[in-house]
TIMARPA-780675 format. One record per residue (C-alpha): residue number from 0; residue in three letters; x, y, z. Coordinates in nm, 3 decimals, always signed. Layout:
REM TIMARPA-780675
<seq=NUM type=ALA east=X north=Y up=Z>
...
This chain:
REM TIMARPA-780675
<seq=0 type=MET east=-4.269 north=+3.696 up=+2.182>
<seq=1 type=TYR east=-4.213 north=+3.628 up=+2.551>
<seq=2 type=TRP east=-4.348 north=+3.279 up=+2.610>
<seq=3 type=GLY east=-4.001 north=+3.126 up=+2.593>
<seq=4 type=LYS east=-3.878 north=+3.351 up=+2.875>
<seq=5 type=ILE east=-4.181 north=+3.271 up=+3.090>
<seq=6 type=ILE east=-4.158 north=+2.896 up=+3.041>
<seq=7 type=GLY east=-3.780 north=+2.891 up=+3.078>
<seq=8 type=THR east=-3.790 north=+3.091 up=+3.401>
<seq=9 type=LEU east=-4.066 north=+2.881 up=+3.553>
<seq=10 type=ALA east=-3.880 north=+2.562 up=+3.465>
<seq=11 type=GLY east=-3.568 north=+2.701 up=+3.633>
<seq=12 type=LEU east=-3.758 north=+2.808 up=+3.944>
<seq=13 type=ALA east=-3.900 north=+2.458 up=+3.975>
<seq=14 type=THR east=-3.548 north=+2.340 up=+4.058>
<seq=15 type=THR east=-3.543 north=+2.587 up=+4.355>
<seq=16 type=LYS east=-3.200 north=+2.706 up=+4.235>
<seq=17 type=PRO east=-3.179 north=+3.075 up=+4.134>
<seq=18 type=TRP east=-2.903 north=+3.012 up=+3.882>
<seq=19 type=PHE east=-3.120 north=+2.766 up=+3.696>
<seq=20 type=ALA east=-3.398 north=+3.027 up=+3.683>
<seq=21 type=LEU east=-3.153 north=+3.273 up=+3.526>
<seq=22 type=LEU east=-3.037 north=+3.007 up=+3.284>
<seq=23 type=GLY east=-3.399 north=+2.931 up=+3.195>
<seq=24 type=LEU east=-3.464 north=+3.301 up=+3.136>
<seq=25 type=PHE east=-3.159 north=+3.325 up=+2.910>
<seq=26 type=LEU east=-3.249 north=+3.017 up=+2.707>
<seq=27 type=GLY east=-3.610 north=+3.129 up=+2.682>
<seq=28 type=ASP east=-3.495 north=+3.468 up=+2.557>
<seq=29 type=GLN east=-3.286 north=+3.300 up=+2.288>
<seq=30 type=PHE east=-3.586 north=+3.092 up=+2.188>
<seq=31 type=ASP east=-3.805 north=+3.403 up=+2.162>
<seq=32 type=ARG east=-3.543 north=+3.594 up=+1.962>
<seq=33 type=GLY east=-3.498 north=+3.309 up=+1.716>
<seq=34 type=PHE east=-3.871 north=+3.267 up=+1.683>
<seq=35 type=ALA east=-3.934 north=+3.639 up=+1.630>
<seq=36 type=ASN east=-3.661 north=+3.666 up=+1.368>
<seq=37 type=ARG east=-3.781 north=+3.357 up=+1.186>
<seq=38 type=TYR east=-4.142 north=+3.472 up=+1.160>
<seq=39 type=ARG east=-4.112 north=+3.850 up=+1.142>
<seq=40 type=HIS east=-4.134 north=+3.835 up=+0.764>
<seq=41 type=PHE east=-4.445 north=+3.620 up=+0.779>
<seq=42 type=GLU east=-4.620 north=+3.844 up=+1.031>
<seq=43 type=GLN east=-4.532 north=+4.165 up=+0.848>
<seq=44 type=GLN east=-4.632 north=+4.022 up=+0.511>
<seq=45 type=GLY east=-4.953 north=+3.852 up=+0.621>
<seq=46 type=ALA east=-5.116 north=+3.944 up=+0.293>
<seq=47 type=GLU east=-4.880 north=+3.704 up=+0.117>
<seq=48 type=ILE east=-5.101 north=+3.424 up=+0.243>
<seq=49 type=GLY east=-5.352 north=+3.518 up=-0.022>
<seq=50 type=ARG east=-5.099 north=+3.482 up=-0.304>
<seq=51 type=VAL east=-5.022 north=+3.113 up=-0.274>
<seq=52 type=SER east=-5.070 north=+2.887 up=-0.574>
<seq=53 type=GLU east=-5.356 north=+2.646 up=-0.624>
<seq=54 type=HIS east=-5.103 north=+2.362 up=-0.601>
<seq=55 type=PHE east=-5.010 north=+2.485 up=-0.251>
<seq=56 type=VAL east=-5.375 north=+2.515 up=-0.145>
<seq=57 type=ARG east=-5.463 north=+2.171 up=-0.280>
<seq=58 type=ALA east=-5.174 north=+1.999 up=-0.101>
<seq=59 type=LEU east=-5.253 north=+2.193 up=+0.217>
<seq=60 type=PHE east=-5.616 north=+2.089 up=+0.240>
<seq=61 type=GLU east=-5.543 north=+1.731 up=+0.135>
<seq=62 type=ALA east=-5.286 north=+1.709 up=+0.414>
<seq=63 type=MET east=-5.534 north=+1.865 up=+0.658>
<seq=64 type=GLY east=-5.794 north=+1.604 up=+0.570>
<seq=65 type=HIS east=-5.539 north=+1.324 up=+0.599>
<seq=66 type=LEU east=-5.422 north=+1.438 up=+0.943>
<seq=67 type=ALA east=-5.773 north=+1.508 up=+1.069>
<seq=68 type=LYS east=-5.889 north=+1.157 up=+0.972>
<seq=69 type=ILE east=-5.584 north=+0.968 up=+1.103>
<seq=70 type=ASP east=-5.740 north=+0.922 up=+1.449>
<seq=71 type=GLY east=-6.059 north=+0.778 up=+1.298>
<seq=72 type=ARG east=-6.285 north=+1.084 up=+1.293>
<seq=73 type=VAL east=-6.276 north=+1.449 up=+1.194>
<seq=74 type=SER east=-6.376 north=+1.673 up=+1.484>
<seq=75 type=GLU east=-6.600 north=+1.979 up=+1.463>
<seq=76 type=GLU east=-6.307 north=+2.187 up=+1.589>
<seq=77 type=GLU east=-6.091 north=+2.074 up=+1.299>
<seq=78 type=ILE east=-6.365 north=+2.153 up=+1.048>
<seq=79 type=ARG east=-6.414 north=+2.503 up=+1.191>
<seq=80 type=ALA east=-6.040 north=+2.568 up=+1.189>
<seq=81 type=ALA east=-6.015 north=+2.454 up=+0.826>
<seq=82 type=ARG east=-6.305 north=+2.685 up=+0.734>
<seq=83 type=MET east=-6.131 north=+2.978 up=+0.901>
<seq=84 type=ILE east=-5.817 north=+2.915 up=+0.696>
<seq=85 type=MET east=-6.026 north=+2.911 up=+0.378>
<seq=86 type=HIS east=-6.142 north=+3.262 up=+0.469>
<seq=87 type=ARG east=-5.791 north=+3.376 up=+0.558>
<seq=88 type=LEU east=-5.667 north=+3.255 up=+0.223>
<seq=89 type=GLY east=-5.937 north=+3.465 up=+0.061>
<seq=90 type=LEU east=-6.085 north=+3.172 up=-0.132>
<seq=91 type=SER east=-6.386 north=+3.240 up=-0.353>
<seq=92 type=PRO east=-6.702 north=+3.027 up=-0.310>
<seq=93 type=ALA east=-6.589 north=+2.807 up=-0.601>
<seq=94 type=GLN east=-6.242 north=+2.770 up=-0.450>
<seq=95 type=VAL east=-6.394 north=+2.685 up=-0.112>
<seq=96 type=ARG east=-6.589 north=+2.402 up=-0.274>
<seq=97 type=ARG east=-6.269 north=+2.271 up=-0.432>
<seq=98 type=ALA east=-6.085 north=+2.300 up=-0.099>
<seq=99 type=ILE east=-6.357 north=+2.095 up=+0.071>
<seq=100 type=GLY east=-6.320 north=+1.833 up=-0.203>
<seq=101 type=TRP east=-5.941 north=+1.825 up=-0.152>
<seq=102 type=PHE east=-5.992 north=+1.790 up=+0.223>
<seq=103 type=ASP east=-6.215 north=+1.489 up=+0.157>
<seq=104 type=ASP east=-5.958 north=+1.346 up=-0.088>
<seq=105 type=GLY east=-5.694 north=+1.354 up=+0.185>
<seq=106 type=LYS east=-5.921 north=+1.150 up=+0.412>
<seq=107 type=GLN east=-5.932 north=+0.858 up=+0.170>
<seq=108 type=PRO east=-5.731 north=+0.541 up=+0.243>
<seq=109 type=GLY east=-5.411 north=+0.523 up=+0.046>
<seq=110 type=TYR east=-5.368 north=+0.898 up=+0.011>
<seq=111 type=PRO east=-5.010 north=+0.950 up=-0.122>
<seq=112 type=LEU east=-4.890 north=+1.189 up=+0.150>
<seq=113 type=ARG east=-4.514 north=+1.168 up=+0.093>
<seq=114 type=PRO east=-4.526 north=+1.221 up=-0.286>
<seq=115 type=ARG east=-4.759 north=+1.520 up=-0.239>
<seq=116 type=MET east=-4.527 north=+1.679 up=+0.019>
<seq=117 type=ARG east=-4.228 north=+1.623 up=-0.208>
<seq=118 type=GLU east=-4.414 north=+1.809 up=-0.480>
<seq=119 type=VAL east=-4.473 north=+2.100 up=-0.240>
<seq=120 type=ARG east=-4.105 north=+2.105 up=-0.153>
<seq=121 type=ARG east=-4.006 north=+2.093 up=-0.519>
<seq=122 type=VAL east=-4.228 north=+2.383 up=-0.629>
<seq=123 type=SER east=-4.122 north=+2.591 up=-0.328>
<seq=124 type=ALA east=-3.755 north=+2.493 up=-0.335>
<seq=125 type=ARG east=-3.650 north=+2.852 up=-0.264>
<seq=126 type=GLY east=-3.948 north=+2.938 up=-0.047>
<seq=127 type=ALA east=-3.865 north=+2.848 up=+0.311>
<seq=128 type=VAL east=-4.136 north=+3.089 up=+0.429>
<seq=129 type=ALA east=-4.394 north=+2.909 up=+0.215>
<seq=130 type=ARG east=-4.299 north=+2.571 up=+0.364>
<seq=131 type=THR east=-4.314 north=+2.696 up=+0.723>
<seq=132 type=THR east=-4.643 north=+2.869 up=+0.644>
<seq=133 type=PHE east=-4.771 north=+2.533 up=+0.519>
<seq=134 type=ILE east=-4.679 north=+2.369 up=+0.852>
<seq=135 type=ARG east=-4.824 north=+2.654 up=+1.053>
<seq=136 type=LEU east=-5.162 north=+2.640 up=+0.878>
<seq=137 type=LEU east=-5.166 north=+2.263 up=+0.906>
<seq=138 type=LEU east=-5.097 north=+2.278 up=+1.281>
<seq=139 type=GLU east=-5.366 north=+2.541 up=+1.335>
<seq=140 type=VAL east=-5.620 north=+2.284 up=+1.223>
<seq=141 type=ILE east=-5.498 north=+1.978 up=+1.412>
<seq=142 type=LEU east=-5.421 north=+2.177 up=+1.728>
<seq=143 type=ALA east=-5.783 north=+2.291 up=+1.734>
<seq=144 type=LYS east=-5.841 north=+1.972 up=+1.933>
<seq=145 type=HIS east=-5.741 north=+1.945 up=+2.299>
<seq=146 type=SER east=-5.458 north=+1.699 up=+2.242>
<seq=147 type=LEU east=-5.265 north=+1.513 up=+1.973>
<seq=148 type=LYS east=-5.221 north=+1.139 up=+1.959>
<seq=149 type=ARG east=-4.889 north=+0.972 up=+1.893>
<seq=150 type=GLU east=-4.974 north=+0.877 up=+1.535>
<seq=151 type=GLU east=-5.074 north=+1.237 up=+1.461>
<seq=152 type=ARG east=-4.743 north=+1.372 up=+1.588>
<seq=153 type=ALA east=-4.557 north=+1.110 up=+1.389>
<seq=154 type=LEU east=-4.742 north=+1.212 up=+1.075>
<seq=155 type=VAL east=-4.670 north=+1.582 up=+1.137>
<seq=156 type=TRP east=-4.301 north=+1.502 up=+1.168>
<seq=157 type=THR east=-4.313 north=+1.302 up=+0.844>
<seq=158 type=ILE east=-4.454 north=+1.609 up=+0.668>
<seq=159 type=CYS east=-4.190 north=+1.833 up=+0.827>
<seq=160 type=LYS east=-3.909 north=+1.607 up=+0.709>
<seq=161 type=GLU east=-4.043 north=+1.609 up=+0.355>
<seq=162 type=LEU east=-4.064 north=+1.991 up=+0.362>
<seq=163 type=ASP east=-3.722 north=+2.030 up=+0.527>
<seq=164 type=VAL east=-3.865 north=+2.188 up=+0.843>
<seq=165 type=GLY east=-3.661 north=+2.097 up=+1.152>
<seq=166 type=ARG east=-3.772 north=+1.995 up=+1.500>
<seq=167 type=VAL east=-3.679 north=+2.329 up=+1.658>
<seq=168 type=GLU east=-3.879 north=+2.514 up=+1.395>
<seq=169 type=LEU east=-4.173 north=+2.279 up=+1.446>
<seq=170 type=ALA east=-4.157 north=+2.334 up=+1.824>
<seq=171 type=GLN east=-4.154 north=+2.711 up=+1.773>
<seq=172 type=ILE east=-4.457 north=+2.702 up=+1.547>
<seq=173 type=GLU east=-4.649 north=+2.481 up=+1.790>
<seq=174 type=ALA east=-4.551 north=+2.699 up=+2.087>
<seq=175 type=MET east=-4.678 north=+3.009 up=+1.910>
<seq=176 type=ILE east=-5.011 north=+2.850 up=+1.817>
<seq=177 type=ARG east=-5.065 north=+2.715 up=+2.170>
<seq=178 type=ALA east=-4.974 north=+3.057 up=+2.316>
<seq=179 type=GLN east=-5.232 north=+3.219 up=+2.090>
<seq=180 type=LYS east=-5.492 north=+2.965 up=+2.198>
<seq=181 type=GLY east=-5.408 north=+3.036 up=+2.563>
<seq=182 type=PHE east=-5.448 north=+3.408 up=+2.500>
<seq=183 type=LYS east=-5.790 north=+3.356 up=+2.342>
<seq=184 type=ARG east=-5.906 north=+3.173 up=+2.657>
<seq=185 type=SER east=-5.778 north=+3.449 up=+2.888>
<seq=186 type=PRO east=-5.971 north=+3.761 up=+3.000>
<seq=187 type=ALA east=-5.762 north=+3.965 up=+2.758>
<seq=188 type=GLY east=-5.851 north=+3.720 up=+2.484>
<seq=189 type=ASP east=-6.220 north=+3.751 up=+2.569>
<seq=190 type=ALA east=-6.192 north=+4.129 up=+2.542>
<seq=191 type=ASP east=-6.014 north=+4.093 up=+2.210>
<seq=192 type=ALA east=-6.286 north=+3.861 up=+2.080>
<seq=193 type=ILE east=-6.548 north=+4.121 up=+2.178>
<seq=194 type=ARG east=-6.361 north=+4.391 up=+1.987>
<seq=195 type=VAL east=-6.350 north=+4.169 up=+1.678>
<seq=196 type=ARG east=-6.724 north=+4.093 up=+1.704>
<seq=197 type=ASN east=-6.795 north=+4.464 up=+1.742>
<seq=198 type=ALA east=-6.587 north=+4.535 up=+1.431>
<seq=199 type=TYR east=-6.803 north=+4.296 up=+1.227>
<seq=200 type=THR east=-7.117 north=+4.459 up=+1.371>
<seq=201 type=THR east=-6.987 north=+4.807 up=+1.285>
<seq=202 type=LEU east=-6.937 north=+4.706 up=+0.923>
<seq=203 type=GLY east=-7.266 north=+4.518 up=+0.914>
<seq=204 type=VAL east=-7.118 north=+4.184 up=+0.801>
<seq=205 type=LEU east=-7.105 north=+3.837 up=+0.951>
<seq=206 type=PRO east=-6.777 north=+3.673 up=+1.061>
<seq=207 type=ASP east=-6.805 north=+3.420 up=+0.777>
<seq=208 type=ALA east=-6.832 north=+3.694 up=+0.513>
<seq=209 type=SER east=-6.570 north=+3.688 up=+0.238>
<seq=210 type=ASN east=-6.284 north=+3.938 up=+0.228>
<seq=211 type=ASP east=-6.446 north=+4.103 up=-0.074>
<seq=212 type=ALA east=-6.772 north=+4.144 up=+0.120>
<seq=213 type=VAL east=-6.585 north=+4.307 up=+0.409>
<seq=214 type=LYS east=-6.411 north=+4.549 up=+0.172>
<seq=215 type=THR east=-6.737 north=+4.632 up=-0.005>
<seq=216 type=ALA east=-6.914 north=+4.701 up=+0.325>
<seq=217 type=TYR east=-6.630 north=+4.929 up=+0.436>
<seq=218 type=ARG east=-6.631 north=+5.133 up=+0.115>
<seq=219 type=ARG east=-7.008 north=+5.164 up=+0.117>
<seq=220 type=LEU east=-7.015 north=+5.289 up=+0.476>
<seq=221 type=MET east=-6.727 north=+5.530 up=+0.421>
<seq=222 type=SER east=-6.902 north=+5.669 up=+0.116>
<seq=223 type=LYS east=-7.220 north=+5.714 up=+0.316>
<seq=224 type=HIS east=-7.081 north=+5.861 up=+0.640>
<seq=225 type=HIS east=-6.763 north=+6.052 up=+0.550>
<seq=226 type=PRO east=-6.797 north=+6.424 up=+0.640>
<seq=227 type=ASP east=-6.694 north=+6.523 up=+0.287>
<seq=228 type=LYS east=-7.005 north=+6.348 up=+0.152>
<seq=229 type=ILE east=-7.240 north=+6.572 up=+0.351>
<seq=230 type=ALA east=-7.044 north=+6.897 up=+0.323>
<seq=231 type=GLY east=-7.251 north=+7.016 up=+0.028>
<seq=232 type=SER east=-7.571 north=+7.028 up=+0.236>
<seq=233 type=ASN east=-7.419 north=+7.278 up=+0.482>
<seq=234 type=PRO east=-7.483 north=+7.056 up=+0.785>
<seq=235 type=ALA east=-7.481 north=+7.170 up=+1.147>
<seq=236 type=ALA east=-7.161 north=+7.133 up=+1.349>
<seq=237 type=ASP east=-7.299 north=+6.846 up=+1.556>
<seq=238 type=VAL east=-7.392 north=+6.656 up=+1.239>
<seq=239 type=VAL east=-7.039 north=+6.697 up=+1.103>
<seq=240 type=ALA east=-6.894 north=+6.585 up=+1.437>
<seq=241 type=GLU east=-7.111 north=+6.274 up=+1.440>
<seq=242 type=ALA east=-7.012 north=+6.192 up=+1.080>
<seq=243 type=ALA east=-6.644 north=+6.226 up=+1.174>
<seq=244 type=ARG east=-6.694 north=+6.000 up=+1.478>
<seq=245 type=ARG east=-6.877 north=+5.740 up=+1.272>
<seq=246 type=THR east=-6.606 north=+5.752 up=+1.004>
<seq=247 type=ARG east=-6.334 north=+5.689 up=+1.264>
<seq=248 type=GLU east=-6.534 north=+5.398 up=+1.403>
<seq=249 type=ILE east=-6.576 north=+5.243 up=+1.059>
<seq=250 type=ARG east=-6.208 north=+5.291 up=+0.973>
<seq=251 type=ARG east=-6.091 north=+5.134 up=+1.303>
<seq=252 type=ALA east=-6.322 north=+4.837 up=+1.253>
<seq=253 type=TYR east=-6.196 north=+4.779 up=+0.901>
<seq=254 type=GLU east=-5.830 north=+4.815 up=+0.997>
<seq=255 type=MET east=-5.876 north=+4.553 up=+1.269>
<seq=256 type=LEU east=-6.042 north=+4.304 up=+1.034>
<seq=257 type=LYS east=-5.798 north=+4.384 up=+0.757>
<seq=258 type=ALA east=-5.508 north=+4.282 up=+0.983>
<seq=259 type=ARG east=-5.683 north=+3.973 up=+1.123>
<seq=260 type=ARG east=-5.793 north=+3.844 up=+0.783>
<seq=261 type=SER east=-5.484 north=+3.956 up=+0.586>
<seq=262 type=ILE east=-5.702 north=+4.161 up=+0.351>
<seq=263 type=ARG east=-5.503 north=+4.333 up=+0.076>
């Protein structure tokens, strides 16, 4: 992470005093170090996202629906972001239907937000990573919009207090998500999006395919194109070379999607 150093340095330079720029760089570096240490486990163990309990998933999507509806309407951006998280969690079609129902439950007047969050905290009393993951996924949905209203921020902080997530931690999570959004809108982000689309095309699946469908497509293509599968027919050298190239292409595509979707 380097966004803290960039922001801190720019803030210092705005004062036109070099020492403040150095101070901003130092403070930004401390922010980045703390952030990296706090979330290294989560990033390295991305597959853990698929092992959460149904209780966690239910509370998560209820809270998403509650937050999305607090400003009066649920935006298309919020719905798309919630759908993406369903895929990242590896939910089956039946589980997706339940998650949609929980999302709608959270939108209802009188939804008991605080008691639900206390239940999440109770069942994950020793799981600080689980609680910060909960906040991160929640923020990914509500930050899909261009801006947050005051009541939305107040509600996010209420959830954080119930889950024992502090303001610094909340700021770090939000900074990371906004940095990722900024990257996606940059030329580098556009190039990355093209690589991801090409990976789906290589495997012959759509972006909304389930994790199981992605794995099945990968295994089928590897079985079809791997050089070992055609060795028995004594193929020409150029045929073997093309099979090896195609196999590398398929493997790279799958490894990219495996990392992005936390496929186990």
